C-alpha positions in Angstrom: 120.4 88.9 85.4 123.2 91.4 85.9 122.4 91.7 89.6 122.7 87.9 90.1 126.1 87.8 88.5 127.4 90.7 90.6 126.0 89.2 93.7 127.8 85.9 93.0 131.1 87.7 92.4 130.7 89.6 95.7 130.1 86.3 97.5 133.1 84.7 95.9 135.3 87.7 96.9 134.2 87.6 100.5 134.8 83.8 100.8 138.3 84.2 99.3 139.2 86.9 101.8 137.8 85.0 104.8 139.7 81.8 103.9 142.9 83.8 103.6 142.4 85.7 106.9 142.2 82.6 109.1 139.7 80.9 111.5 138.5 84.2 113.2 137.3 85.5 109.9 135.4 82.3 109.2 133.3 82.8 112.3 132.3 86.3 111.3 131.5 85.2 107.8 129.3 82.4 109.2 127.4 84.9 111.3 126.8 87.3 108.4 125.2 84.6 106.2 121.5 84.8 106.2 119.6 81.9 107.6 116.5 81.0 105.6 113.3 80.6 107.6 111.1 77.7 106.9 107.8 78.6 105.3 104.8 77.2 107.1 102.1 76.2 104.5 98.5 75.8 105.3 97.1 72.4 104.7 94.4 72.1 102.1 91.0 71.2 103.5 90.3 67.5 103.0 86.8 68.0 101.6 85.8 70.8 99.3 82.7 72.9 100.3 79.6 71.9 98.5 76.9 74.3 97.4 73.3 73.9 96.2 71.4 76.3 94.0 67.9 77.5 95.0 65.6 80.2 93.5 64.7 83.2 95.6 61.9 85.6 95.0 62.9 89.2 95.8 61.1 92.5 96.1 62.3 95.9 94.8 63.7 96.6 98.3 65.9 93.5 98.0 63.8 91.7 100.6 63.6 87.9 100.1 59.9 86.9 99.9 60.2 83.1 99.2 62.6 80.3 98.4 62.2 77.4 96.0 64.2 74.3 95.1 66.2 74.4 91.9 63.7 72.2 90.0 60.8 74.4 91.0 61.6 77.5 88.8 58.1 77.6 87.4 56.6 77.9 90.9 59.0 80.7 91.8 58.0 82.6 88.6 54.3 82.1 89.5 54.9 83.5 93.0 56.7 86.5 91.6 53.9 87.2 89.2 51.3 86.8 92.0 53.1 89.3 94.2 53.6 91.7 91.4 49.9 91.6 90.6 48.9 92.0 94.2 51.6 94.7 95.1 51.4 98.4 94.9 54.0 99.4 92.3 56.5 97.0 93.6 58.6 94.8 91.4 59.3 91.1 92.2 61.8 88.9 90.5 63.5 85.5 90.7 67.2 85.2 91.4 69.4 82.2 92.0 71.0 81.8 95.4 74.0 79.6 96.2 73.8 78.1 99.7 76.4 76.0 101.4 75.5 72.4 102.1 76.6 71.5 105.7 77.0 67.7 106.0 75.5 66.1 109.1 78.0 64.6 111.5 78.1 60.8 111.4 77.3 59.1 114.7 79.3 56.0 115.7 77.2 53.3 117.2 79.1 51.7 120.1 
């Protein structure tokens, strides 16, 4: 807060001096004043991005083996168990995946 008060006092002193000096001093004082630049703000996107959740079956080398819809978690677990039983010392597990839903463009009938 102390800096603000001293800055205000300094501005008051300079304005008093320039007013007393005459019109030539007013021009130099006007040039020394800093001009604030307008801040350009980004517009918010009109529609938020939508995501859907799916289940992915992964191997121990992080390779995706299969994908299942969110309501088919049991099927994803079965697939992971089948691959584990069939595999050679590899582990398989189920992990959720968030994937962006891209809306289809609407076509205008003319």
